[in-house]
N, C-alpha and C positions, 0 to 999 in steps of 0.2 A: 132375269137369272141372278141369283145371289151366290157369290163364291167367297168363302172364308179363307184367310191366310193366317196361319199360326206362326208367330215369330220364334227365333232361336235365341241362344244365349248371347248376352250383351245388350238385350233390349230392356233389362230390368233397371229400375231406378229406386232410390230410397223412398219408402212410403207409398209405392205405387198400388198396393192392394187396399189402402185405407178407404178410398172412395167406394170400392165394391162392397165393403163391409157395411155400408149404410143401406144396402138393398136387402130386402127381406129374404131370409134363408141362406144368405151367403156365409155368414159366420159358421153355421152348422155344416155347410159344405166344406169349408176350409178346415174345420176341425177333423172331419172324416178324411179329407185328403192328407192332412198332417199325419194322421195315424198310419195311413197306407204308405206314405213316403218316408216316414220316420224323421220328419223335419217339422219344426214349429213354424208353419207358414204364416200364421197371424202375427207372431212376434217379428219374424224376419221381414214380412211384407209391410209392416207399419213402423217398426222401431229401429231396425238394424241399419247401420251406415253402409256407404257404397262399398267399402273394402270387405265388409262381412258378406254382403250378398253377391260379391264377385266370386266368392268361393263356389266352385262347381257343385259341391254337395248341396249348397243352398240355392244357387241360382237356377239350376235346372228344374227342380220341383216347383219353385216359385213361378217360373215362366209357363210351365205346363198347366198349373192350377189356374193361372190368370186366363189362359186361353180357353180352358174348359168353362170357366164362369162367364167370360165375355161372350163366347159363342152361344151358351145357353140363354143369356140375357137377350142376345140378338134375336134368337128364335122367338122369345116371348114378345119382344117389341115388334118384330116383323109379322108375327102371326103365322109363321110357317118356317119350316126348316130351310137351310141353305141347299142349293142344288149341287154344290161341289165344294171340296175342301183340299187344301194343301198345307203342309207344314215345312218350315225350314229347320233342318238339323233336329234338335230335341223337340221342336214344335210338331214333328211328325207323330209323336206319341199322342198329342192332343188331337191331331187330325184322325188318327186311327180310332180313337174313342168316339169322336163325333160322327164318324162314318159307320159306327156300330161294329167295327172289327173286334174291338176289345172293350171292356167296361171302363168307366171312369176310375174305379178303385184299382183295376189292373194297370191302367196307364200310370197312376200315381205310384204304385208299388214298383213298377219297372223304372220309372224315372228316378226314384230314390236309389235303386241299385245302379243304374247307369251313371248317375252323378257321382256316387261314391267310387265306382270303379274307374271312371275317367279322372277323378281327382287323384286317386292313387297312382295312375299311370303318369299323370302330369308331374307328380312330385319326384319322379325319377330323374328328370332333367328340366332345368329352367327353360320353359318354352312359352310361346304366346302366338298371337295373330294380329295382323294389321290389314286394314282395307287399303287397297291400292286403287286410286281413282284417277282416271284420265290416261292419256298416252295411247300409243299404238298397241293393240292387244298382243301381237307377236313379239314386239320389243319388250313389253312388260314381262311376258312369260320367259323370254330369253334372259332378262335381268334376274328374275327369281332363280333360275337355274344357276346363274353365275355365283349368286350369294348363298347357294345351298338351301333354298326355301321351296316349299311345296305350295302350288296353287290349290288351296283347300276348298274354296267356295267360288263359284262363278255366279255372282249375284244378279247383275243386270249388265247390259252393254256398257262397257267403260268402267266396270268395277269388278275386281277380283280380290279375294282375300288370301293373303300370303300367311303361311304358318311355318314355324320352326323355332330354332334356338333364339333366345332373346338377343344374343350378340349379333346374329345374322339379320334379325329384324332391324336392329340399330344401324347396321351397315347399309341395309336397303334404304332407310330414311335419309342417310347421309349422301348416298349416290343416286338418288332418284332424279331423273332428267327433268328439265323444265316442263311445266305443264302437268306434272304427275304429283299427286298428294298422297302421302303415306300416313294413315291415321291408326294408331294403336287401338285395339278393341278391348272392352272390359271383360275379358275372359282370362282364365288361369291356366291355359295350356294350348298346345298345337293340335286342336281337334281336327278330325277328318284327315289325319295323316298316319304314317307308320308309328308315330310316337304313341298312339292310342291302341296299338295291337293288343297289349295285355288286357284291356277292358272288353275286347270282343268276346272272348270265351266266357267271361263272367256273365255277360248279358245273354249269350247263347244258352247257357245253362238255365238262366232265369226264365226264359220264354218257352222252355221245353214242354211244360205242361199247361200252358195258357189255353183257356177255352176261347175260341174265336169263331167269327162268321165272316162271310164275304162282305165287302163294302155295300152299304145300303144307298149311298149316294156316290157321285163321281169322286174318286180319290186319286190325286196326282202325286207321283213319287218325286221326292227331292233328288233322287239319284240321276234321273234322266228326263224328267218332265212327263213320263208316260202315265197314262191312266191305268191304275192297277185294279183288277177285277177279282183277284183271288186273295182271300184273307191270309193264307199262309205265306204267300209271296210278299204281301205287304209287311208282315211281321219279320220275315227274313231280311228284308231291306233295312228295317230298323236296326238290326244287329250289325250288318256289314257296313252301314254308312258311318259307323263310329270311326273307322280308320280309312275311309275312302272319301274322295272329293264329292262335294254336293254341287249339283247343277244350278241350284237356286230356284226360287219360286218363279222367276221370270221365264224358266224353261217350260213351265206348265201351260198348256194351250187348251183353254175351254173350247168346246165344240162350236158354240154360237159364233158367227162371224160378226165382227163389229164394223160399223161403217167408218168410224174415225176414232182416234185416240180419245176424243171427248166423250165417247159413248160409255166409258168406264169411269165410275166415280166412287169415292169412299162413301159408304152408305151407313148412316146412323138412323135406324128407325125411330120415328117420333122423337126428334132431338129435344133435349131438355137439360136443365142444369144438373139433373141427377144422373146423367149418363157419363160414367167414368171414361177417361180418354185412353187408358192403357189396357191391353189384353190381347186383342187380335184385330185384324183389319177385315172388313167385309166390303166386297165390291159388287155393285149391281151393274149388270151388263145387259144392253139392249141389242137385239139384232137389227 
């Protein structure tokens, strides 16, 4: 069983699309994606510095484009499609496209709109996000409430992402208890919180006339880890997750039972020096 995980904002790095451009057809794909998203993905994915690609308007289309290309290349290398897919935050748009709920061009159009709307919302108040690693979960959540921060993402056991005003995030870093690390993320706003409410209606209007289908493979939702079987439900979740907490990919539960943690491994089909390292993760699972 092959399951693909499409990452969210903050996973981008300067030049990370350059290796993909060495593969046949990728330049043409990125040019088409750039037109749909209204962002020059080739320039930003190869030349722009870290501060430039941190801009939400740029980062989100870059990340979705990378996941679309990586997942397509995975299919070519593996000789078959993945059995299931999940996306984290903006990565859900790539997941919907690869599950055939929406087209690639529609995913890129929507991520362009999403990125611009969320950047506009973030500009209203200086906000950000930090990963909080370690500590007792209940104590961490209590601490976030004390400093007026929102638990925006529940990534994996022992890691929650706090979001809110930059001053409150700084206070969190100063008062973190022993054994707890607070790591600022390369994002430009408090995503998945009430700070993003203005962007919700913008995206809701953008998806109103989208042509869609039900998922053709298992599609897990970032909201609660549930498998979504209805295309309209999947698209609606994309809209509401902008201002709502994400459960994280760790909440998604593939149906095959694994004998041990060792039965899941990062899978690169036909590994070679020309397989770029960034884009998406694929896990092969054995029963």
